[in-house]
Wavefront OBJ file of the C-alpha trace (Angstrom):
o trace
v -0.035 0.028 -0.074
v 1.300 3.480 -1.010
v 1.103 6.552 1.031
v -1.098 9.595 0.144
v 1.917 11.511 -1.229
v 2.611 8.876 -3.808
v -1.116 9.694 -4.916
v -0.288 13.557 -4.936
v 2.586 13.306 -7.176
v 0.830 10.868 -9.460
v -1.983 13.338 -10.082
v 0.668 15.889 -10.697
v 2.287 13.610 -13.274
v -1.047 13.198 -15.293
v -2.490 16.681 -15.260
v -3.470 17.752 -18.570
v -3.001 14.237 -20.161
v -6.058 12.554 -21.969
v -8.579 10.867 -19.696
v -7.322 7.320 -19.851
v -4.501 8.157 -17.818
v -6.552 8.274 -14.913
v -6.820 4.465 -14.815
v -3.402 4.358 -13.242
v -4.453 5.701 -10.025
v -6.462 2.615 -9.155
v -5.183 1.158 -5.827
v -5.126 1.975 -1.890
v -3.346 4.908 -0.421
v -3.015 5.360 3.110
v -3.767 8.851 4.616
v -3.395 9.860 8.006
v -5.868 8.326 9.562
v -8.106 6.371 6.910
v -7.309 4.658 3.693
v -8.423 5.768 0.490
v -9.035 3.165 -2.080
v -9.898 3.995 -5.744
v -11.702 0.789 -6.934
v -12.881 1.662 -10.474
v -12.103 4.671 -12.679
v -14.734 5.926 -15.041
v -14.190 5.924 -18.759
v -14.229 9.444 -19.445
v -15.913 12.639 -17.588
v -19.602 11.892 -19.034
v -19.637 8.248 -17.778
v -20.757 6.832 -14.609
v -18.781 8.277 -11.940
v -15.494 6.429 -10.364
v -15.939 4.162 -7.406
v -14.219 5.098 -4.021
v -14.095 3.647 -0.789
v -12.370 4.399 2.569
v -11.411 2.339 5.481
v -11.028 3.504 9.052
v -10.013 1.104 11.772
v -12.184 0.751 14.983
v -9.294 1.977 17.056
v -9.086 5.319 14.973
v -13.106 5.778 14.839
v -13.507 5.036 18.359
v -17.306 4.228 18.241
v -18.495 2.477 21.271
v -18.306 -1.222 20.412
v -21.910 -1.626 21.817
v -22.933 0.398 18.936
v -22.023 -2.321 16.466
v -22.313 -5.543 18.548
v -24.996 -7.351 16.311
v -26.577 -6.777 13.063
v -29.284 -4.598 14.226
v -27.056 -1.974 16.032
v -24.319 -2.350 13.058
v -26.986 -1.416 10.351
v -28.357 1.361 12.453
v -24.710 2.844 13.074
v -24.104 2.387 9.093
v -27.386 4.024 8.352
v -26.491 6.989 10.664
v -22.942 7.426 9.353
v -24.152 7.322 5.728
v -26.999 10.153 6.643
v -23.941 12.451 8.212
v -21.458 11.698 5.215
v -24.133 12.723 2.661
v -24.707 15.864 4.430
v -20.674 16.601 4.497
v -20.261 15.741 0.863
v -23.298 17.610 -0.354
v -21.154 20.912 0.613
v -18.540 20.024 -1.622
v -19.999 18.362 -4.692
v -19.309 19.929 -7.979
v -17.084 22.487 -6.278
v -14.301 21.394 -8.380
v -14.900 22.184 -11.949
v -15.007 20.451 -15.044
v -16.987 18.663 -17.964
v -19.869 16.117 -17.578
v -19.912 14.868 -14.076
v -16.707 16.484 -13.126
v -16.536 17.527 -9.400
v -19.465 15.171 -8.201
v -19.209 13.508 -4.931
v -22.294 11.490 -4.365
v -23.466 9.079 -1.623
v -26.427 7.040 -1.114
v -29.247 8.945 -0.193
v -31.214 7.447 2.801
v -35.038 7.723 3.198
v -37.396 7.620 6.221
v -36.588 3.761 6.448
v -33.263 2.221 7.756
v -31.899 -0.156 5.439
v -28.539 -2.245 5.060
v -26.530 -0.701 2.364
v -23.218 -1.056 0.676
v -22.634 2.808 1.241
v -21.625 1.797 4.491
v -20.155 -1.554 6.323
v -18.772 -2.375 9.639
v -16.774 -5.402 10.263
v -14.381 -6.729 12.785
v -11.651 -4.682 11.389
v -13.309 -1.422 10.988
v -15.657 0.897 8.832
v -15.761 0.915 5.127
v -17.577 3.798 3.407
v -18.458 3.647 -0.496
v -19.022 6.563 -2.779
v -18.800 8.146 -5.986
v -16.576 10.714 -7.244
v -16.511 12.216 -10.816
v -13.039 12.801 -11.661
v -12.655 16.089 -13.228
v -11.417 17.156 -16.932
v -11.810 20.046 -19.410
v -13.286 18.261 -22.281
v -11.438 14.982 -22.094
v -8.188 16.324 -20.527
v -7.364 15.626 -17.186
v -7.898 18.266 -14.547
v -5.676 16.741 -12.102
v -5.574 19.667 -9.876
v -9.138 19.719 -9.237
v -9.145 16.066 -8.276
v -6.477 16.945 -5.810
v -8.760 19.462 -4.004
v -11.458 16.647 -3.781
v -9.163 13.856 -2.400
v -6.658 16.077 -0.086
v -9.085 19.190 0.933
v -12.411 18.389 0.676
v -12.661 14.594 1.399
v -10.563 14.602 4.405
v -12.962 17.212 6.029
v -16.095 14.928 5.279
v -14.117 11.882 6.790
v -12.919 13.593 9.989
v -16.614 15.185 10.401
v -18.439 11.816 10.134
v -16.255 8.768 10.990
v -14.628 9.637 14.187
v -16.589 9.406 17.375
v -15.076 12.535 18.841
v -16.751 14.743 16.329
v -20.115 13.047 16.403
v -23.234 14.452 17.769
v -23.558 11.678 20.548
v -26.663 12.275 21.920
v -28.258 12.068 18.122
v -26.432 8.952 17.596
v -27.415 7.457 20.911
v -31.024 8.187 20.286
v -30.427 6.387 16.753
v -29.319 3.231 18.461
v -31.864 3.097 21.457
v -34.779 3.858 19.270
v -33.535 0.636 16.867
v -33.257 -1.536 20.224
v -36.736 -0.315 21.346
v -37.997 -1.155 17.826
v -36.631 -4.519 17.983
v -38.123 -5.164 21.473
v -41.557 -4.322 20.259
v -41.057 -6.890 17.286
v -40.328 -9.559 19.907
v -43.319 -8.373 21.986
v -45.467 -8.968 18.825
v -44.621 -12.373 18.805
v -44.906 -13.001 22.597
v -48.345 -11.235 22.692
v -49.854 -12.909 19.509
v -50.066 -9.382 17.689
v -49.536 -8.911 13.947
v -48.713 -5.119 14.405
v -48.688 -2.095 17.040
v -49.245 1.564 16.192
v -48.043 3.858 19.336
v -50.201 6.681 20.540
v -49.009 10.008 19.181
v -47.945 8.460 15.763
v -48.157 10.972 12.662
v -49.534 8.372 10.003
v -50.208 10.814 7.089
v -47.435 11.677 4.763
v -46.424 15.085 3.388
v -47.480 14.361 0.083
v -47.830 11.563 -2.418
v -44.185 12.091 -3.581
v -42.819 12.689 -0.168
v -42.426 10.103 2.685
v -41.797 12.729 5.376
v -44.592 13.042 7.980
v -47.159 15.663 7.401
v -47.376 18.810 9.547
v -50.347 19.547 11.819
v -51.515 16.002 11.123
v -53.854 14.380 13.593
v -51.999 12.253 16.035
v -52.725 8.455 16.181
v -54.945 7.470 19.156
v -55.623 3.801 20.118
v -59.295 2.812 20.800
v -59.637 1.831 24.555
v -60.623 -1.794 23.574
v -57.264 -2.112 21.774
v -54.819 -0.267 23.613
v -51.698 -1.801 25.275
v -48.858 -0.854 27.085
v -45.244 -1.939 26.894
v -42.209 -0.981 28.898
v -39.429 -0.390 26.481
v -35.972 -0.712 27.491
v -35.083 2.952 26.493
v -38.117 4.925 26.150
v -39.852 3.410 28.984
v -43.662 3.149 28.912
v -45.436 3.243 25.386
v -49.115 2.715 24.784
v -50.851 2.046 21.499
v -52.888 -0.162 19.636
v -52.023 -3.836 19.246
v -53.649 -5.364 16.692
v -54.095 -9.116 17.291
v -53.468 -12.130 15.060
v -56.378 -13.356 12.775
v -58.388 -11.248 10.397
v -58.702 -7.759 11.126
v -61.066 -5.271 8.957
v -60.508 -1.607 8.583
v -63.399 0.243 7.409
v -64.574 3.880 7.081
v -65.705 6.523 5.092
v -63.686 7.745 2.104
v -60.749 10.107 2.900
v -61.106 9.195 6.786
v -57.605 7.093 6.691
v -58.136 3.639 5.995
v -55.303 3.347 3.197
v -53.045 5.693 5.398
v -53.074 3.339 8.085
v -52.755 -0.015 5.866
v -49.776 2.148 4.335
v -48.056 2.825 7.528
v -48.665 -1.028 8.413
v -47.092 -2.148 5.110
v -43.936 -0.211 5.719
v -43.818 -1.356 9.448
v -41.564 -4.033 8.560
v -38.785 -1.568 8.415
v -37.323 0.372 11.084
v -37.830 4.165 10.845
v -35.711 7.162 11.902
v -36.273 9.251 14.867
v -38.999 12.167 14.159
v -40.517 10.049 11.334
v -43.914 9.885 12.903
v -44.274 6.468 12.222
v -41.000 5.289 14.424
v -43.122 3.171 16.581
v -45.322 1.542 14.074
v -44.287 -1.943 13.864
v -45.418 -4.772 11.926
v -45.155 -8.546 11.510
v -41.800 -8.358 9.635
v -42.833 -11.203 7.228
v -45.881 -9.154 6.397
v -46.782 -8.801 2.528
v -48.847 -6.314 0.576
v -50.872 -8.056 -1.964
v -52.877 -7.089 -4.943
v -54.093 -7.915 -8.412
v -51.477 -7.599 -11.244
v -53.059 -7.885 -14.430
v -50.743 -9.228 -17.190
v -48.077 -10.708 -14.801
v -46.124 -13.751 -15.428
v -46.833 -16.876 -13.370
v -44.693 -20.095 -13.559
v -45.540 -23.423 -12.129
v -47.518 -22.091 -9.192
v -50.125 -24.246 -7.420
v -53.134 -21.987 -7.235
v -55.645 -24.755 -6.537
v -56.619 -23.296 -3.079
v -58.202 -20.544 -4.723
v -58.991 -21.460 -8.436
v -59.830 -25.069 -9.932
v -61.897 -26.745 -12.609
v -60.992 -24.183 -15.240
v -63.108 -24.648 -18.356
v -60.155 -25.235 -20.518
v -59.169 -28.091 -18.110
v -55.637 -26.375 -17.340
v -53.963 -27.729 -14.246
v -54.247 -25.354 -11.488
v -51.793 -27.382 -9.168
v -49.042 -26.409 -11.735
v -50.365 -23.377 -13.401
v -48.534 -21.310 -15.636
v -49.160 -18.115 -17.666
v -47.664 -15.221 -19.683
v -50.344 -12.839 -18.758
v -52.215 -13.368 -15.742
v -55.838 -12.135 -14.888
v -56.324 -9.935 -11.702
v -57.651 -13.040 -10.007
v -55.064 -15.579 -11.163
v -52.079 -12.971 -10.283
v -53.654 -12.228 -6.801
v -54.026 -16.045 -5.994
v -50.435 -16.745 -7.229
v -49.267 -13.719 -5.265
v -50.822 -15.407 -1.931
v -49.228 -18.869 -2.686
v -45.799 -17.306 -3.528
v -45.940 -15.459 -0.304
v -46.864 -18.559 1.557
v -43.697 -20.001 0.245
v -41.516 -17.062 1.422
v -42.746 -17.617 4.963
v -45.302 -14.948 5.481
v -47.400 -14.822 8.158
v -49.265 -11.648 7.575
v -51.244 -10.657 4.305
v -52.010 -7.046 3.921
v -54.817 -6.305 1.456
v -56.910 -3.282 0.090
v -60.123 -3.828 -1.523
v -59.297 -1.130 -4.083
v -56.447 -2.799 -5.550
v -57.604 -6.330 -5.461
v -59.576 -8.325 -7.900
v -63.130 -7.981 -6.820
v -64.120 -11.557 -8.280
v -60.973 -12.975 -6.381
v -62.058 -11.234 -3.011
v -65.941 -11.936 -2.695
v -69.098 -13.356 -4.513
v -72.270 -11.813 -3.088
v -75.595 -13.750 -2.314
v -77.311 -12.942 -5.630
v -74.362 -13.815 -7.876
v -73.992 -17.008 -6.074
v -77.800 -17.749 -6.945
v -77.338 -16.921 -10.550
v -73.988 -18.610 -11.061
v -73.889 -21.803 -9.233
v -70.577 -22.970 -7.485
v -70.092 -25.984 -9.920
v -69.707 -23.380 -12.770
v -67.597 -20.833 -10.692
v -63.629 -21.777 -10.814
v -62.804 -19.233 -8.019
v -63.048 -19.775 -4.230
v -63.048 -16.262 -3.151
v -60.667 -14.842 -0.277
v -63.658 -14.244 1.895
v -64.100 -18.211 1.945
v -60.212 -18.904 2.550
v -59.226 -16.173 5.151
v -60.510 -18.073 8.224
v -58.628 -21.206 7.252
v -55.408 -19.549 6.221
v -55.267 -18.450 10.041
v -56.679 -21.545 11.566
v -54.652 -24.019 9.419
v -51.481 -21.997 8.343
v -51.219 -19.293 10.809
v -51.309 -16.799 8.778
v -53.425 -13.263 9.566
v -55.097 -10.858 7.337
v -55.331 -7.206 7.704
v -57.941 -6.029 4.821
v -59.070 -2.448 3.972
v -62.603 -2.667 2.652
v -65.243 -0.040 1.696
v -67.758 -1.767 -0.433
v -68.690 -5.234 0.569
v -70.251 -5.984 3.821
v -69.335 -9.468 3.318
v -66.145 -9.073 5.156
v -67.635 -7.961 8.550
v -68.699 -11.811 9.060
v -65.218 -13.196 8.756
v -63.386 -10.682 10.886
v -62.042 -11.074 14.495
v -61.444 -7.170 15.018
v -63.165 -4.512 13.010
v -61.489 -0.974 13.246
v -63.435 2.082 11.765
v -61.304 5.008 10.831
v -62.964 8.183 11.605
v -61.234 11.126 10.629
v -57.901 9.396 11.339
v -58.907 8.188 14.666
v -59.567 4.409 14.815
v -62.464 3.279 16.811
v -62.988 -0.531 17.788
v -66.537 -1.343 16.350
v -66.294 -5.340 16.592
v -69.121 -5.933 18.785
v -71.828 -3.435 17.220
v -70.751 -4.573 13.625
v -71.106 -8.188 14.783
v -74.680 -7.428 16.262
v -75.601 -6.209 12.605
v -74.213 -9.090 11.024
v -77.100 -11.015 12.640
v -79.504 -9.084 10.472
v -77.624 -9.729 7.133
v -76.411 -13.058 7.086
v -74.277 -14.416 4.406
v -74.991 -17.765 2.516
v -73.370 -20.839 3.947
v -69.767 -21.414 2.675
v -69.006 -24.772 0.840
v -65.616 -24.241 -0.304
v -63.616 -27.218 -1.405
v -61.604 -28.718 1.551
v -58.411 -26.599 2.376
v -55.109 -28.176 1.249
v -51.796 -26.311 1.632
v -50.248 -25.692 -1.832
v -47.427 -27.814 -2.988
v -45.346 -26.021 -5.729
v -42.143 -27.838 -6.730
v -40.805 -25.016 -9.201
v -37.457 -25.832 -11.092
v -35.741 -22.727 -12.354
v -34.474 -22.830 -15.950
v -32.356 -20.501 -17.731
v -34.214 -18.264 -20.440
v -31.655 -17.686 -23.282
v -29.615 -14.807 -22.798
v -27.111 -12.737 -24.992
v -25.833 -10.304 -22.562
v -26.504 -10.175 -19.136
v -26.289 -6.431 -18.300
v -28.691 -4.898 -15.937
v -30.419 -1.541 -16.094
v -32.558 -0.367 -13.014
v -35.634 1.763 -13.294
v -35.949 3.160 -9.714
v -38.259 0.642 -7.808
v -40.270 -0.272 -10.754
v -37.823 -3.004 -11.841
v -34.971 -3.506 -13.990
v -33.762 -5.269 -17.227
v -31.493 -8.408 -17.203
v -30.265 -9.066 -20.646
v -33.341 -8.819 -23.002
v -35.718 -9.511 -19.892
v -37.763 -7.108 -18.206
v -38.520 -7.764 -14.507
v -41.639 -5.896 -13.599
v -41.755 -4.891 -9.728
v -44.114 -1.905 -9.869
v -46.786 -3.665 -7.722
v -43.940 -5.039 -5.140
v -45.329 -2.137 -2.967
v -42.721 -2.791 -0.083
v -39.826 -2.235 -2.380
v -39.180 1.392 -1.293
v -35.682 2.324 -2.351
v -33.999 2.059 -6.127
v -31.038 0.577 -4.148
v -33.039 -2.177 -3.023
v -33.988 -2.703 -6.710
v -30.444 -2.564 -7.975
v -29.282 -5.094 -5.441
v -32.186 -7.560 -6.742
v -30.901 -7.073 -10.236
v -27.608 -8.577 -8.873
v -29.123 -11.188 -7.335
v -30.836 -12.512 -10.156
v -27.843 -11.955 -12.403
v -25.887 -14.113 -9.798
v -28.403 -16.726 -9.574
v -28.733 -16.979 -13.524
v -24.806 -17.132 -14.086
v -24.306 -19.370 -11.189
v -27.079 -21.284 -9.558
v -29.855 -21.892 -12.073
v -29.343 -25.208 -13.304
v -32.691 -26.863 -14.273
v -32.499 -29.015 -11.090
v -32.787 -26.819 -8.166
v -36.163 -25.424 -7.119
v -36.781 -21.599 -6.794
v -37.192 -21.998 -3.131
v -33.440 -23.717 -2.827
v -31.853 -21.147 -4.862
v -33.412 -18.187 -2.647
v -32.454 -20.096 0.617
v -29.217 -20.566 -0.687
v -28.715 -16.913 -1.571
v -30.012 -15.731 1.748
v -27.426 -17.911 3.348
v -24.880 -16.144 1.374
v -26.192 -12.774 2.155
v -26.159 -13.467 5.782
v -22.497 -14.816 5.640
v -20.929 -12.328 3.362
v -23.085 -9.667 3.003
v -23.656 -8.404 -0.630
v -20.184 -8.291 -1.708
v -20.029 -11.822 -3.296
v -22.588 -10.407 -6.041
v -19.722 -8.152 -7.497
v -17.713 -10.932 -8.505
v -14.121 -9.876 -8.885
v -14.543 -6.284 -8.315
v -15.304 -4.416 -5.221
v -19.161 -4.004 -4.559
v -19.882 -0.420 -4.913
v -22.269 1.941 -3.410
v -25.443 2.049 -4.449
v -27.154 -1.289 -3.270
v -29.543 -1.972 -0.188
v -30.550 -5.354 0.961
v -33.913 -6.328 0.141
v -36.241 -8.416 2.376
v -36.613 -12.154 1.503
v -40.136 -11.668 0.535
v -39.173 -9.024 -2.158
v -36.320 -11.631 -3.362
v -39.012 -14.002 -3.891
v -41.296 -11.651 -5.432
v -38.551 -10.633 -8.181
v -37.552 -14.312 -8.724
v -41.071 -15.192 -9.663
v -41.481 -12.549 -12.170
v -38.367 -13.564 -14.034
v -39.789 -15.314 -17.346
v -38.511 -18.681 -17.603
v -39.291 -21.177 -20.255
l 1 2 3 4 5 6 7 8 9 10 11 12 13 14 15 16 17 18 19 20 21 22 23 24 25 26 27 28 29 30 31 32 33 34 35 36 37 38 39 40 41 42 43 44 45 46 47 48 49 50 51 52 53 54 55 56 57 58 59 60 61 62 63 64 65 66 67 68 69 70 71 72 73 74 75 76 77 78 79 80 81 82 83 84 85 86 87 88 89 90 91 92 93 94 95 96 97 98 99 100 101 102 103 104 105 106 107 108 109 110 111 112 113 114 115 116 117 118 119 120 121 122 123 124 125 126 127 128 129 130 131 132 133 134 135 136 137 138 139 140 141 142 143 144 145 146 147 148 149 150 151 152 153 154 155 156 157 158 159 160 161 162 163 164 165 166 167 168 169 170 171 172 173 174 175 176 177 178 179 180 181 182 183 184 185 186 187 188 189 190 191 192 193 194 195 196 197 198 199 200 201 202 203 204 205 206 207 208 209 210 211 212 213 214 215 216 217 218 219 220 221 222 223 224 225 226 227 228 229 230 231 232 233 234 235 236 237 238 239 240 241 242 243 244 245 246 247 248 249 250 251 252 253 254 255 256 257 258 259 260 261 262 263 264 265 266 267 268 269 270 271 272 273 274 275 276 277 278 279 280 281 282 283 284 285 286 287 288 289 290 291 292 293 294 295 296 297 298 299 300 301 302 303 304 305 306 307 308 309 310 311 312 313 314 315 316 317 318 319 320 321 322 323 324 325 326 327 328 329 330 331 332 333 334 335 336 337 338 339 340 341 342 343 344 345 346 347 348 349 350 351 352 353 354 355 356 357 358 359 360 361 362 363 364 365 366 367 368 369 370 371 372 373 374 375 376 377 378 379 380 381 382 383 384 385 386 387 388 389 390 391 392 393 394 395 396 397 398 399 400 401 402 403 404 405 406 407 408 409 410 411 412 413 414 415 416 417 418 419 420 421 422 423 424 425 426 427 428 429 430 431 432 433 434 435 436 437 438 439 440 441 442 443 444 445 446 447 448 449 450 451 452 453 454 455 456 457 458 459 460 461 462 463 464 465 466 467 468 469 470 471 472 473 474 475 476 477 478 479 480 481 482 483 484 485 486 487 488 489 490 491 492 493 494 495 496 497 498 499 500 501 502 503 504 505 506 507 508 509 510 511 512 513 514 515 516 517 518 519 520 521 522 523 524 525 526 527 528 529 530 531 532 533 534 535 536 537 538 539 540 541 542 543 544 545 546 547 548 549 550 551 552 553 554 555 556 557 558 559
């Protein structure tokens, strides 16, 4: 490893040479209290910026060891450091001048949720931070003096103010860590108390706007109904009260614009920890929860949807169902079965984004179309069995059909964003409006044995489209309706995971679940570094949940 002065000399030697001379800078250099590594150099000033990383030892950074003692605290500390580093580099980005991306200094932008990112990683050896720098040039002529400013003037200041405990806002960092520990405590309490979710009193559920995930100013704070209010004694915050949603079937109803979908949205994102001040930091949901909806036109391969759909007029086998262009009902049936395979214990559904004929059939329709002529067993008739026989709870938002009142264990009415427990009064009304007796086919857990096979690929390049999906070679993987995928960096990680599986694991013999389980083990053991092959993993990737990995692989079009 060379010292930083060697790098300075190299910069002076290539000043005003053609841009490819920057390639000779690749390598690691020791600065006063960190190591700078130039991992990848861009081809020209208009190309994607260069990949840079820094390493700081635990001895130098001096963060308390209890702040990175396990996965939870390490992820939280890394998230905090990434946010602080972004604030620092934003003061210096594009201060160095030149063509194209010259002078850019870019770090992952973190949202309201805390994710495990390649932007910052903590190991037994120390802290590694990854980011991008646009190497300056005038046209395609190197301006090494501007890069010298970045590497020797700007960057050391950013590193010093971010990655050294002595310069950290210690109270703010401690709040981040303690909040994460309290959130984990609540997750454990959900299991112990047989709850699917918890929403703390005082939570701010509405967001600023449809394009902002920040809390709405002057919003009505959440207040739990007395019948569902529970109290917890958290390790750091102390006593916290709020609404505990029990396992089973929970129905959320109310008039339009009264907060039904807002509550459901908060619950679907409650699978992630949130930062202090988000308003939803104490909205905690079963970490396996999946938001389900219909997806007209999606690809389905070898899924056992017989629990919901049988006896199709074309005699197609629904125990091993495939289609290139699914209907709303078949896509929703497949989504449920795939989520069961992914280990989900809570389904979140909104009547507005569900296939009506999949969810319910009213009494009149059952009289007109006899059951033997209807291949769909509606979710209404399966929800109770999913809980009793498969331990899968449901939280459902409904606004048009009263049939769901009959199967619900808990009924919550949202009234101007305030929840009210109307279970008893609604059940009393159910007696006046009885449902016709169910005669659904016997419940049988799905048994899919899906072998993954390679689709022909010419070039396995990936291109990510924010959270909407990505292309792998000539294939488009559509993730628009995977609604708990919240960050483009998660989509980027999914593209690498699928690419790795196609190139190294899919052999026509292993099942989809075997491949995903092996990937999960590698992620736990090695992090995301194995996905980059021989190259260093770069900034720009965030770890998705197991449920989103399954969703991605299930949308990969295989022969």
